[in-house]
C-alpha positions as CSV (number, residue, x, y, z in Angstrom):
1,X,3.7,7.0,-15.8
2,X,0.9,4.9,-17.2
3,X,-1.8,5.7,-14.5
4,X,-1.1,8.6,-12.1
5,X,-3.6,8.8,-9.1
6,X,-3.2,12.2,-7.6
7,X,-5.5,11.8,-4.5
8,X,-8.3,10.3,-6.6
9,X,-10.1,7.1,-7.1
10,X,-9.4,4.5,-9.9
11,X,-11.2,1.4,-10.6
12,X,-10.0,-1.0,-13.3
13,X,-11.7,-4.3,-14.5
14,X,-10.0,-6.6,-16.9
15,X,-7.5,-4.0,-17.9
16,X,-4.0,-4.3,-19.4
17,X,-1.4,-1.7,-18.7
18,X,1.6,-2.3,-20.9
19,X,4.9,-0.8,-22.4
20,X,5.1,2.0,-19.7
21,X,8.4,3.8,-19.1
22,X,8.6,4.4,-15.4
23,X,5.6,3.3,-13.3
24,X,2.6,1.2,-14.2
25,X,0.3,2.6,-11.5
26,X,1.7,5.5,-9.4
27,X,-0.7,6.1,-6.4
28,X,0.0,9.3,-4.7
29,X,-2.5,9.4,-1.9
30,X,-5.6,8.0,-3.8
31,X,-7.4,4.8,-3.9
32,X,-6.7,2.3,-6.8
33,X,-8.5,-1.0,-7.3
34,X,-7.6,-3.3,-10.2
35,X,-9.3,-6.6,-10.7
36,X,-8.2,-9.1,-13.5
37,X,-5.8,-8.1,-16.3
38,X,-2.2,-7.6,-16.6
39,X,0.6,-5.1,-15.9
40,X,3.4,-5.7,-18.4
41,X,6.5,-3.5,-18.8
42,X,8.1,-5.4,-21.6
43,X,10.8,-3.5,-23.2
44,X,11.8,-1.5,-20.1
45,X,13.2,-3.1,-17.1
46,X,14.1,-0.1,-15.0
47,X,10.7,0.8,-13.7
48,X,8.1,0.0,-11.0
49,X,4.8,-1.8,-11.8
50,X,3.1,-0.8,-8.5
51,X,4.3,2.4,-6.9
52,X,2.2,3.6,-3.9
53,X,3.3,6.6,-1.8
54,X,2.3,7.7,1.7
55,X,-1.4,7.8,2.3
56,X,-2.5,5.7,-0.7
57,X,-4.4,2.5,-0.9
58,X,-3.8,-0.1,-3.8
59,X,-5.9,-3.2,-4.0
60,X,-5.2,-5.7,-6.7
61,X,-6.8,-9.1,-7.3
62,X,-6.6,-11.8,-9.9
63,X,-4.0,-10.3,-12.1
64,X,-0.3,-10.7,-13.3
65,X,2.6,-8.2,-12.8
66,X,5.4,-9.2,-15.2
67,X,8.6,-7.7,-16.8
68,X,9.5,-4.9,-14.5
69,X,12.4,-4.2,-12.2
70,X,10.2,-3.9,-9.1
71,X,6.9,-5.8,-9.2
72,X,5.3,-4.5,-5.9
73,X,7.1,-1.5,-4.1
74,X,6.0,-1.0,-0.6
75,X,6.5,2.8,0.5
76,X,6.1,4.2,4.1
77,X,2.5,4.7,5.0
78,X,1.1,3.1,2.0
79,X,-1.5,0.3,2.0
80,X,-1.3,-2.5,-0.5
81,X,-3.8,-5.5,-0.6
82,X,-2.9,-8.3,-2.9
83,X,-5.3,-11.3,-3.6
84,X,-4.4,-14.0,-6.2
85,X,-1.7,-11.8,-7.7
86,X,1.1,-13.4,-9.7
87,X,4.3,-11.5,-9.7
88,X,6.8,-13.1,-12.0
89,X,9.4,-12.5,-14.7
90,X,10.6,-9.3,-12.8
91,X,13.9,-8.5,-11.3
92,X,12.6,-7.9,-7.8
93,X,9.1,-9.3,-7.1
94,X,8.6,-7.4,-3.8
95,X,10.6,-4.4,-2.5
96,X,10.1,-2.8,1.0
97,X,11.4,0.8,0.9
98,X,9.4,1.7,4.1
99,X,7.0,0.8,6.8
100,X,3.9,0.3,4.5
101,X,1.0,-2.2,5.1
102,X,1.0,-5.2,2.8
103,X,-1.7,-7.9,2.9
104,X,-1.3,-11.0,0.8
105,X,-4.1,-13.6,0.3
106,X,-5.3,-16.4,-2.0
107,X,-2.9,-17.9,-4.4
108,X,-0.5,-14.9,-4.7
109,X,2.9,-15.9,-5.8
110,X,6.2,-14.1,-5.9
111,X,8.5,-16.7,-7.7
112,X,9.8,-17.0,-11.3
113,X,11.8,-13.8,-11.0
114,X,15.5,-12.8,-11.3
115,X,15.8,-12.5,-7.6
116,X,13.1,-14.5,-5.7
117,X,13.2,-12.5,-2.6
118,X,11.2,-9.8,-0.7
119,X,14.0,-7.2,-0.3
120,X,13.8,-5.1,2.9
121,X,15.8,-1.9,2.4
122,X,14.8,0.1,5.3
123,X,16.3,-0.5,8.8
124,X,13.7,-0.1,11.7
125,X,10.1,0.1,12.6
126,X,8.6,2.6,15.1
127,X,4.9,1.6,15.0
128,X,3.5,-1.6,13.8
129,X,4.6,-3.8,10.8
130,X,3.6,-7.2,9.6
131,X,5.5,-9.3,7.2
132,X,2.7,-11.4,5.7
133,X,3.4,-14.9,4.5
134,X,4.8,-14.9,1.0
135,X,6.4,-17.7,-0.9
136,X,9.8,-16.2,-1.1
137,X,12.4,-15.2,1.8
138,X,12.4,-11.8,3.3
139,X,15.9,-10.5,2.5
140,X,17.3,-7.7,4.8
141,X,19.9,-5.2,3.5
142,X,21.4,-5.0,7.1
143,X,20.2,-5.2,10.8
144,X,16.6,-4.5,11.3
145,X,15.4,-2.9,14.7
146,X,12.0,-3.0,16.3
147,X,12.0,0.3,18.2
148,X,10.6,0.7,21.7
149,X,6.9,0.7,21.5
150,X,6.8,-0.8,18.1
151,X,5.5,-4.3,17.1
152,X,6.9,-6.5,14.3
153,X,4.6,-9.5,13.4
154,X,6.0,-12.3,11.1
155,X,3.6,-14.3,9.2
156,X,3.6,-18.0,9.7
157,X,5.9,-19.9,7.1
158,X,8.2,-16.9,6.5
159,X,12.1,-17.0,6.1
160,X,14.0,-14.0,7.1
161,X,17.5,-13.7,6.0
162,X,20.2,-11.3,7.3
163,X,23.8,-10.6,6.1
164,X,26.5,-12.0,8.2
165,X,27.1,-10.1,11.5
166,X,23.8,-8.5,11.2
167,X,20.3,-9.6,12.6
168,X,17.0,-8.5,14.2
169,X,17.3,-6.2,17.2
170,X,14.2,-6.1,19.4
171,X,13.6,-3.1,21.8
172,X,9.8,-3.3,21.3
173,X,7.6,-6.4,20.7
174,X,8.3,-9.2,18.2
175,X,5.4,-11.8,17.4
176,X,6.6,-14.8,15.4
177,X,3.8,-17.5,15.9
178,X,4.0,-20.3,13.5
179,X,0.9,-22.2,12.6
180,X,0.8,-25.9,13.4
181,X,3.0,-27.8,10.8
182,X,4.7,-24.6,9.8
183,X,7.9,-22.8,10.9
184,X,9.4,-19.3,10.9
185,X,13.0,-19.2,10.0
186,X,15.6,-16.6,11.0
187,X,18.8,-17.3,9.1
188,X,21.7,-15.9,7.0
189,X,21.9,-14.8,3.3
190,X,24.3,-17.8,2.9
191,X,21.5,-20.3,3.7
192,X,20.2,-21.2,0.3
């Protein structure tokens, strides 16, 4: 691990993290803020640049994340805030492993990667979840269920792709409210 935050507080300004083996920032219940700089995993394409776990808050702004397997990894009960973050030249720019909170603002970008998608690996939500507007499609591993009492909010302009014979199952609440001049698309993996 390059930086391991074990329930502490880390503030980085204009910092470069490079040549790490497994994780650039491993945030285990702490608060990590990084403004400006670079997270670069050149030489090891199997790691995770940003790995927050349950109870952690990671805030990144005005920086680049490059050359990792997973650029931003969203875990259950973690909070990630991205402002003007460029995630490029990674295998997976954005990977959802659980129901974490992700906010994306400014000119954040997730293109220029091997797989230009936000991969959703988990299959249901029991509380609330928002898929913020990102400039790549959300790509689901299988069906996704919004359980009774849960709310799924889809950001305007998003594309959600499901495998054939799978889709979105809503037992709770779905909010997909596109802004004027934008759309929200629900489609198949085959739609490229």
